[in-house]
C-alpha positions in Angstrom: 98.8 89.4 63.9 102.2 89.0 65.4 103.6 91.7 63.1 100.7 94.1 64.1 101.5 93.5 67.8 105.2 94.1 67.2 104.4 97.3 65.3 102.1 98.5 68.1 104.7 97.8 70.7 107.4 99.7 68.8 105.0 102.6 68.3 105.0 103.1 72.1 108.6 104.2 71.9 107.6 107.1 69.6 104.7 108.5 71.6 106.5 107.9 75.0 109.7 109.8 74.0 108.6 113.2 75.3 107.7 111.8 78.7 110.8 109.6 79.3 113.4 110.4 82.0 117.0 111.1 80.8 118.0 107.5 81.4 115.6 104.6 81.7 115.4 100.8 81.8 112.5 98.5 80.9 110.8 99.1 84.2 111.0 102.9 83.9 109.8 102.7 80.3 106.8 100.5 81.2 106.0 102.9 84.1 106.1 105.9 81.8 103.8 104.2 79.3 101.3 103.4 82.0 101.4 106.8 83.6 100.9 108.6 80.3 98.1 106.2 79.4 96.3 106.6 82.7 96.6 110.4 82.6 95.1 110.4 79.1 91.6 109.5 80.3 89.4 110.2 83.3 89.7 107.2 85.6 88.4 106.4 89.1 91.7 104.6 90.0 94.3 106.4 92.0 98.0 106.6 91.0 98.7 103.4 93.0 97.0 101.5 90.1 100.2 101.9 88.0 102.3 100.4 90.8 99.8 97.5 91.1 99.8 96.8 87.4 103.6 96.8 87.2 103.8 94.5 90.2 101.2 92.1 88.8 102.5 92.1 85.2 106.3 92.5 85.8 107.3 89.0 84.6 105.5 89.5 81.3 105.8 93.2 80.8 109.5 93.8 81.4 110.8 91.3 78.8 108.5 92.8 76.2 109.6 96.4 77.1 113.2 95.3 77.0 112.7 93.9 73.5 111.1 97.2 72.4 114.1 99.2 73.8 116.7 96.8 72.3 115.0 97.2 68.9 115.0 100.9 69.4 118.7 100.8 70.2 119.3 98.7 67.0 117.4 101.4 65.0 119.5 104.1 66.8 116.4 105.7 68.4 117.9 104.9 71.8 121.4 104.3 73.1 122.4 101.7 75.6 124.0 103.0 78.8 125.4 101.2 81.9 122.0 101.6 83.6 119.7 100.9 80.6 119.0 103.4 77.8 118.9 107.0 76.9 117.4 109.0 74.1 120.3 110.5 72.0 118.1 113.2 70.7 115.5 113.9 73.4 112.5 115.9 72.4 112.6 119.6 73.2 110.2 121.7 75.2 108.0 122.3 72.1 107.7 118.6 71.3 106.9 117.8 75.0 104.2 120.5 75.0 102.7 119.3 71.7 102.6 115.7 73.1 100.8 117.0 76.2 98.3 118.9 74.0 97.7 115.9 71.8 97.0 113.7 74.9 94.8 116.4 76.3 92.8 116.5 73.1 92.6 112.7 73.1 91.2 112.8 76.7 88.6 115.3 75.7 87.5 113.2 72.7 87.3 110.1 74.8 85.2 111.9 77.4 82.9 113.3 74.8 82.2 109.7 73.6 80.5 109.1 77.0 77.3 110.6 75.5 77.3 107.8 72.9 77.4 105.2 75.7 74.5 106.8 77.4 72.4 106.8 74.2 73.4 103.3 73.0 73.7 101.0 76.0 71.1 99.9 78.5 72.4 99.7 82.0 75.1 102.2 81.4 74.6 103.8 84.8 75.1 100.6 86.7 78.2 99.9 84.6 79.7 103.3 85.5 78.8 102.9 89.2 80.5 99.4 89.3 83.5 100.7 87.4 83.9 103.6 89.9 83.5 101.3 92.9 85.9 98.7 91.5 88.5 101.4 90.7 88.2 103.5 93.8 87.4 100.8 96.4 84.6 103.0 97.6 80.9 102.0 97.7 78.7 104.3 95.7 75.0 104.6 96.6 72.9 106.7 94.2 69.9 108.6 95.4 66.5 108.0 93.6 66.9 111.4 92.0 70.4 110.6 90.8 69.2 107.3 89.3 66.2 108.9 87.7 68.0 111.9 86.2 71.7 111.0 86.3 72.7 113.5 83.5 71.3 116.3 85.6 72.1 115.3 89.2 75.2 113.2 89.1 77.5 116.0 87.9 78.1 117.6 91.4 78.9 114.2 92.9 81.2 113.3 90.0 83.1 116.5 90.3 83.4 116.2 94.1 84.7 112.6 93.6 87.3 113.6 91.0 88.3 116.6 93.1 88.7 114.5 96.3 90.7 111.9 94.3 93.1 114.7 93.1 93.5 116.0 96.7 94.2 112.5 98.0 96.7 111.5 95.2 98.1 114.7 93.8 
């Protein structure tokens, strides 16, 4: 179990490389991981959620990320600098584009799985409503029509919600 967790942690260094700044420390590395992860799915939370997670988990997360970076430096994937680390062979534009495409495809696949949840789980609508309320901090009251036929009548509201979120938070 410990070896599997260590392998998963070191794998983050591989998929994060195209998104890392030129130099970074454990905090910047953790922020990059969270930002990429949150962009890879449709979420009701705004961008402040990454800041909140980093603040709440800083004492646990930073030593773990520092260990990942130190292991990467020992393996020569990263180089130590005065301020932290840098990638001695940063991915080029094509690699960065391929990574964005891969995460975009992953987001599409995850979104398509929502249909499975609708078919398999009783109470899925209440679960989604609570998740949106918890993540956005906004109360969500569904109309009778939206409750009765959510797959038909919730789309306009969902699109407005996501559009307003984008406008508020870039």
